N, C-alpha and C positions, 0 to 999 in steps of 0.2 A: 193835983190831977196830972200835971206834967210829969212829976216824979213817979206816979203810979204807972203812967203809960210806958215809961222806960223799963218797968219791971215785968211787962207782959211779953210773951214770946213773939208778938207781932212787931216789937221794937227792935231795930238792929243792935241797940245797946244792951239788949238782954243777953245776946250771945257774945261771950268774952274769950273764947278759945283763940289763941294766936295761930293754931294749926290750920284753921279753915281758910280756904282760898282757892282760886281757880286752878293753880298748879296741882295742889294736893288732890282735888276732886277729879281733875283731868287724868292724872296718872291712874287712879283707881278705876275711872270710867273706861280707859283704854284696855286695862287688864280684863275687866268684865266684858267688854265688847268681844274680845277674842274668846274668852272662856265660855260665855253664854252661847256664842255661835256654835262652839263644839258641842255643848250640852244639848242644844236644840237638834242638831243633826243626828247625834247618837241616840237621842230620844225618839226621833222619827224612825230610825233604823230598828230600835227595839220594838216599836209598834208594828213595823212591817214584819218582823221576825215571827210574830204570832199568826201571820196569815189571816187577818181578821175578815177578809173578803172571801175566804174559803167556805166557812161554815158559821152558823149562828153561835155554836158553842165556843168558838174562838173569838167572837166579836163582842167585846165588852162596851163598845161605843156604837150601837146600831144607828144612831142618828147623826153620824159624822158628816154625811153629805159630801160636799166638795173638799172637805178637809182630808179625805182619803185619796185625793187625786194621784198621789205619787206611789201608791202601793204596788208592790211587785212580788213575784213568787220568790220567797226566801230561799237562797241557795244552801247547799250542803257542803260547799267547799269555800274556804278551808274549814276544817272541822272546829277550829277554835274561834271562828268569826264572832259568834255571839259572846263568847268569853271576853274577847277584846273590846267590842263596842260597848257592852253593858258595864264591864269593869271600868272603862274610861269614864262613862257617863256618871256612875255613882261616885267613884273616887274623886273625879274632878268637881262634882257638885259639892261634896263635903269640903274639899280643899278651898273652894271659893267662898265659903261661909264668912270667914273673917273679912275678906275683901268686900263682900256685899254689905256687911254690917258697918264697916268703916265708910263705905260710900254713902250709905243712908245717913250715917251720923254727919258726914261732911256737908250734906245738902239740906239737913232738917230745918234750918232757918227759912228756907224758901217755902216750906209747907205752911208757914204761918204769916207769910208776907201779905201786907194790905196795900192797896185794894186787891182782892183775890183775882180780878180780871181787869186788865188795862187795855187790851186790844184783842181782835180775833186771833192773831198769832200767839199772843200770850195765853189766851183761853185754850188753844190747842196744846201748848206746852204744858199748862197746868193739868189738863185732862190726861195727857200722856204720862205725866209724872205720877199722878194718883194711881192710874192703872198699872204703871210700872212698879211702884212701891208695893201696892196691894198684891199684884200678881207675883212679884218676886218672893214676898214673904209666904204667900200661899204655896207656891211651887216648892220652895226649899223646905218649908215645914212639913208638907205632906210627903215629900220625898224622903226626908229624914225619918219620919214616923214609919213609913213603909219599910225602909232599910232596917229599922230596929224591930220590925215585926210587932209593933204596938200601934197599929193604925187605929185612930179613934174618931175620925171624921165620919159623919153620917153618909151613907151611900158607899159605892164601890170606889176604891182607889183609882182604878183604871180610867173611867170617864172623867172624874174630877181632875186628875192630873193631866189627862190628854186635852180636855177643853181649856183648862186653866193655862196650859202651856201655849196654846194658840192665842189666847187673849193677852197673855204676858208678852209673847214675842211680837205681836202686832204693836203693842205700846212701846216695846223696846226698839223696834225699827223706826217708829215715829220719833222717838226721843233721840235715837242715833242721828237721824236725818237733821234734826234741829240742833244737836249739840256737838256732833263729831268734829265739824270743822273748827269750832271754838276750842275743843279739847286738844286737837293736834296743834293749833296755833299757840296755845298756852304752853304746851310742853316744849315746842321748838323755841319759843321766846325765852324760856328759862334756861334751856341748854345753850343758847347763844349769849347768855349773860345780859339779856335785856330787861331783867326784872319782871316782877309780877304785875299784871293788870289789876286795877282796882275794880271790884264788883261787889254785889250785895253779900257775898259770902265772907268777905274780909271784915272782921270785927272793927268798928270805928274806935273802940276803947278796949283793946285786948289786954288780958292779964299777962303777967310776966311768963315767958315760956319756960317750961320744965323739960321739954324735949324738942328737938328740931323736927321739921316736917320729914326729912329723910329718916330720922330716927323712928318716927311714927310709922313710916312705910316699912321699915325693917321689922317693927313689932308686928304689923299686920302680916307681913311675909312669914315671920316666925310662927305665928298662929296657924297659918295655912300649911306650913311645912310640918308642924306638929300633927295636924289632922291627917295629912297625907301619910306620915310615917306610922300612924296608929290605925290606919284603915286599909291601905293599899295591899298589905300582906295577905289579906283573905282571898286574893286572886291567885295565890301561889300555895305551895306545900312546903313542908319541912320547917327549917329554922325561920324562913322569911314569914311564914304564916303566923308564927308566934309573936311577931311584932305588932299584929293587928289587935292590940289589947282593948281598944274601944269599940271594936266591931262585933256584932252578934255571932258571926261565924269565924271570928279570929281566934287566936290562941292555939292551944293544943287541939289535935284531932279528937273527935268525940269518942273514939274507941280504938281498939287494937285489932290487928289481923287484916285479912283481905277485905272485910266489910267495915273497916274502921275509919272510913272517910266521911266527909260531911254529908248531912241530910238536911232537908228543910222540914218536912212533915213526917212525924213518926207514925207507925201503924196505929198506936193508941190514939193519937190526935185525929187521924183520919177515920176513926171508928171501925177499924177492921176487926171482924170477928174471926178469931183463930180457927173456929170450927169450919168456916167457909174455905179456908186456905189449906186444910189438910190434904195430903196427896190423894187420899181415897175419896175426897168430896169435891175438890175443885175441878171444874171443867172450863176450858176456853171455848167459846162459841165463835166460829168464823163464818161470816155470811157473805155470799156473792151471787152472781147471776145464775150459777148452776146449782144453788142450794145452800144448805147449812152443814157445816162439819163441826163436830164436838170432839175436843182432844183433851185428855188428861195430861199430866206432866209426863207420864211414861210414854204416851203417844207422841208428844213433842220430841222426846229424846230419841225416838226412832227415826225422826226426820234428819236430813243433813244439817249438821251444826257448823257454825262459822264463828270466827272471832274478829273483834275490832277493838282498837285502842282509842277511846273517846273520852272527852271531859264532860262534866256537868257544869252548866253555868245558869244562874238564876237572875231574875229581874232585880233582886236586892243587891246585886253587884258581886256576890261571892261566886267562886268557882273552884273546881278541883282540877288537878292535872289529869292526864289520860289514865283511865282505869281500863283493865283488860276484861272486856265483856265477851260472853260466849252464849250463843243461842241460835234461833231459827231466823233466817232472813225474812223480812216483811214481804218481799216480792215472791218468796217461795210459798208463804201462806196465801198470798193473793192467787197464785197459780192453783192452789188446792180448790178454789171456788170459782174457777173459770177464766182467770186472767193469765193467759200464756204470753201475750204480747206486751203492749205498753202497760206500765204499772198504773193502777188507778189510785184515786184518793182513798183515804180510809178514815172512818170514825172509830176511835178507841174509847171504850167505856171501862170504868174502874169499879172495884168493889167499895171504893172510898165513899163514906157517908157524910163527912164534914169537910168544909173548906172549898175553895174555888177550884175550877178545872177538874171536876169529877169525870169529865170526858173531854177529849181533845181530838181535833182533826189534823191530818197530815196530808200534804200534797203528793201528787204522783211522783214528782222528782225526789221527794224524801223517801217514799216507799221504794223507788227504783234503786237508790244508792245501795251498793253491796254491803256497806257498813251499818245500814239500818237494821236493827235486830229486835226480835222479841227475846230479850235476854233471860237466861235461866241461871247463869253463873256470872260471878265477877271475881277477877283476880284468882281464878282457879278454885273458887269455893261457891257453894250454893248461895243464892241471894239470901240475905237476912230479912226478917219481916219488915224492918224499917227501910230497907232498900227495895222492897217491892215483891218479896216472895208471895206467890210461886213464879210470877213472870212479870216483867216490866218492859217498856219500850225504851230504846236508846237510839237516838238519831243524831248524826253529826250536825253541829251548828244550831240546833234547835234550843229555844228557851227551856229551862228545866221543867216547867209545868206541862210542856207537851211531851216530855219523856214519861208518859203515864205509868204509874206503879199499880200493882195489884190488878192487873188486866183481867177482865172478865169476858169482854165481847169485842170483836172487831168486825166492822161492816165495810166491805170494799165496794167501791163504785161511785157513781155520781152523788155528791152530797148536797147539790143545789136544792 
């Protein structure tokens, strides 16, 4: 029976790796402390960029309550703001995967330790650890699936990832409060040549080492560098983009010519009927306090046209460099229906039949920006069907899904 007990995961002798120890775990923990802090902040910024408190169509987490305490009107300056924050969020999240897996591996003996609870403080530590491990796996898995456009969890990605992030981060803060002083002390002790403290992570009967702990850290770092090198390029164009071989929107551009840059949803995927978008059939409906105006493409072309160089950036972390858009300013369309002064909010509705964000709302500050357009051309050429022909929204710093394609109706005014 005693020999059987040593073969169970609850026995310290079951775990034989010579790599486990407080120094190895502490180094990984401090890397995650910095990295997850950045992930959480950039995730909150991404959530704010959707302006979820503006309109129900933007709000995928209607029961957020106090969790939305920090929300603010998302700015339009600089125009690459969302490209930066979401690119960092997704690329850093992918880069940290080897560190997270190594950290979980380093502490797995504690998940099986007996007795499960020794004191109130130990119970709190165990609870934070279980929530931390479960939350980390859930957030990273759902995030990766969303990036790969193969999201398979029941329910919408947005509320699951949002609420999961708050649960995970609460457990993370509790765990940091309990363990950060020990982690810093362990790293300082080793750097000072004081040797490693003995604790439950150190195997009492370790196997012969095949790699040093520093070598193991270099291996983890190499895995992170590989993921970075094969995903970061999708936030750029040209030769750098071709390095993102493992990213869905990496590699070569999907086409050639002025419309040959990245897209997320094709016209076919969105269920766009080509008959509806013919120039003789399509009409834009613009609604405001003074009535309704209907404009075909020819009518829009008779209005003053303006140009703006703006990128597209999506929640999956990919983006394009500035494209040269040309069309009618949103604030000029608002003026057609009675708004000559302060720019109002606007609800934009699409011909899109499938997929999320068939409509989206924009704040008055976004409408007022002179670079915010109902675009008719891109890079000197008429929009292609996949880029939103006959007309699409383009707004500086807005998430890609709020740059609505295949626009059919715009309602200016109070969206409350």
